C-alpha positions in Angstrom: 0.0 0.0 0.0 1.3 3.5 -0.9 0.1 6.7 0.7 0.1 10.0 -1.3 -0.4 13.1 0.9 -2.8 15.7 -0.5 -3.3 18.1 2.4 -2.7 18.4 6.1 -4.2 21.0 8.5 -4.3 21.4 12.2 -6.9 23.5 14.0 -6.6 24.6 17.7 -10.0 24.7 19.4 -11.0 25.1 23.1 -11.4 21.4 23.4 -8.0 20.6 22.0 -6.2 20.0 18.7 -8.1 18.8 15.5 -6.1 17.2 12.7 -7.5 17.1 9.2 -5.5 14.8 6.8 -6.3 14.1 3.2 -4.3 11.5 1.3 -4.5 9.0 -1.6 -4.2 5.3 -1.0 -3.0 2.9 -3.7 -2.6 -0.8 -3.4 0.5 -2.4 -4.7 0.2 -3.7 -8.3 0.2 -7.5 -8.6 2.3 -7.4 -11.8 4.7 -4.8 -13.1 3.1 -2.4 -15.5 -0.3 -3.1 -14.1 -2.4 0.1 -13.3 -3.2 0.7 -9.7 -6.3 2.7 -8.6 -6.0 5.4 -6.0 -8.8 6.2 -3.6 -8.7 9.4 -1.6 -9.7 9.9 2.0 -10.0 12.7 4.5 -9.7 11.8 8.2 -10.5 14.2 11.0 -9.2 13.3 14.5 -9.6 15.2 17.7 -13.4 16.0 17.5 -15.3 15.0 20.5 -17.8 12.6 19.0 -15.4 10.3 17.0 -12.9 10.4 14.2 -14.7 11.5 11.0 -14.0 10.0 7.6 -14.8 10.9 4.0 -14.0 9.1 0.7 -13.3 10.9 -2.5 -13.3 9.4 -6.0 -10.6 11.7 -7.6 -7.7 13.9 -6.7 -9.7 17.1 -7.5 -12.6 15.9 -5.4 -10.2 15.2 -2.5 -8.7 18.8 -2.7 -12.2 20.4 -2.8 -13.5 18.0 -0.1 -10.6 18.9 2.2 -11.4 22.6 1.9 -15.1 21.9 2.5 -14.2 19.9 5.7 -12.1 22.9 6.9 -15.0 25.3 6.2 -17.4 23.0 8.1 -15.1 22.7 11.1 -14.6 26.5 11.3 -18.3 27.2 11.0 -18.1 28.7 7.5 -20.0 25.9 5.6 -22.3 22.9 6.0 -21.0 19.4 6.7 -19.6 18.0 3.5 -20.8 14.8 1.8 -18.4 12.4 0.2 -18.3 12.3 -3.5 -19.3 9.1 -5.2 -16.3 6.8 -6.0 
């Protein structure tokens, strides 16, 4: 498995530190030259309820989704919905 970082942010809130990480995950190709698919994920840790997780279908969706998650956490936007993979 290979991880490809897309974006990392840290917010400091009265309840503690909140970490937002978006990255791509690719499985190792079974044969050389075989195409691998990359799925993108955003993880939020440090929120009181539980870690939150979003999946994105493409790199552009992951970048946009990361910004939407930041907007949601800072009160500037609604809670984002994951893009269809």
